[in-house]
N, C-alpha and C positions, 0 to 999 in steps of 0.2 A: 500151038498144038502140032504144027507141022515139023517143028524142030525136035520134038520128043520122039526118039526112035526106039526107045526101050520097049520091050514087050510088057504090057500092063499085067499080064498073068504071071510073069516071072519076077516083076520088080519087087514085090514084097516077100519073095522067097528068101532073099537075103535081108537081114535086119536093116532097118533104117533108124535114124535118130529124129525124134520129134522135139521141138523146142517152142516154148511160149513164154511171154512176159514182156518186159520192157527194160529200160536202163536202170530202173529202181530195183528190179528183181526179176529173175527168170529161172527156169529149170528145163532140163532136157531129160529124155528117157529113151531107151531102146524100144522100138515097136516091131512086131513081126506080122501084124495084121494090117491090112489096108486095101484100098481099091483106088484105081485111077481110071478116069473115063470122062463121060459127058453127062451133065445133069442140068436141066432147065436151060438148054442151049449154051452152056458154059463148060469150059474145061474144069473138071472137078477132081478133088482128091479126098478120100474118106479115111479117117483114122479112128482108132478106138482106144479109150483110156479107162482103166478100172477105177472104181470109187476110191480105193485106198491109196492110189498113187499121188505123190506130191505134185506132180506135173498137172494133175487135174485141177488143182486150185488156180493155176495160171491159165489153163485152157478155158475155164469157166469165166474168166475176166477178159480174155483176149478177143480182140477184133481180128487178129491175124495170128498165124502160126507158120513155122517152117518145118519141112521134112528134109533131112540131109542124108546123103550117101557118103561112105568113107571107103577108101581102097583097102585091099586085103592087109597091107602092112599096118593099118590102123585098126585092125579087128579088136585090139585091146580096148579101144574107145567104146565100141558097142558092147563088149562084155562088161566093162566097168559101169557104164551108164545103165545097163540092164540089171545089175546086181546090187548097186548101192543106191541109197536114197539121198536126195538133195536136202532132206530134213537134217541129215547128219553132217553136212558140210558142202562146200562148193565143189561139185564134181568136175566142172570144167577146169578150175584152178588146179585140182589134184592131178589132172591129166596133162596140164600144160597147154590146154586149148586156148585160143584167142577168140574172144567174143566180139563180134561186130554186129551192126544193126542195119537193116534195110532202110530205105527212104520212109517206110511206114513205121519204123521203130521196132521191127520184129527181130529178135536175136537169132544169130546163126554163128557157126564156128568157121573161121577162115581155113581150117584144115580140111573141111569137107570138099569132096570132089564134085558134088552136085547139091544145089540148094533149090528147093521149090517153096515159094512163099504163097500162102493161101489166105484169102479173106473168108472168115467164117460166114457160112450161109445158113446152116441148120445144125441144131444140137438136140439130141434126145437120148435118154438112157434106154437100154434094152428093157423091154417089158416081158417078164417070164410068161405072161398070158399068150404072147405071140410065138413062143417056142413050139414049133410044130414037129420036131424030131427029137431023138435022144441025144443028138450031137450037142446042142447047147445045154440041155439038162445035165448030161454027164460032165461037161466042162465046168459048170458052175457048182456042181455038187462037191468038187474037190479044189475049189479056187478061192483061197482066203482073201484075195484083194477085192472081192466084190464084183458085181455085174458091171459091164463096160457101158460107157456112154459113147455114142457115135457123134463125131464131128465131121461135117461135110464142109469143105472149103472150096471156094472158087480159086483156081490157080491164077494168080495175078503177076507173078514173076518167077523166072527160073534161070539159074546160072549153072554152067557146067565147065569144069577145068579141062 
């Protein structure tokens, strides 16, 4: 935690890449929502994945996931990963990315400038009963991918180039 000097409020302003799976199969997607901080006396990272996203299948089976940052010259990675589905083909291969695996078997791309690996601690879909303002109601009234599921992971590893 002492080595993470980025501002947590600013970190998800720029899109990040989320990946889950294993050597048998994996997928990644661009994410723009998340949180980083402390939960249950652990460094924690929270990400959200909508029901219809292909990556959700991998997240629901995963014990670990990675969140990656890319430098500005690789913005095409985030754009492509956020507009194409892994159901239609291998997005990493299409971009020329090189998949590697952590000691826990979690996929990440060697081109990333920062990789944070998390062990899943908690998973829950948003419940519309809990929506207490118009913000989520408005969001989901025009969002075809479905309601998001929240994944909270304990940060177990982090690398920065």
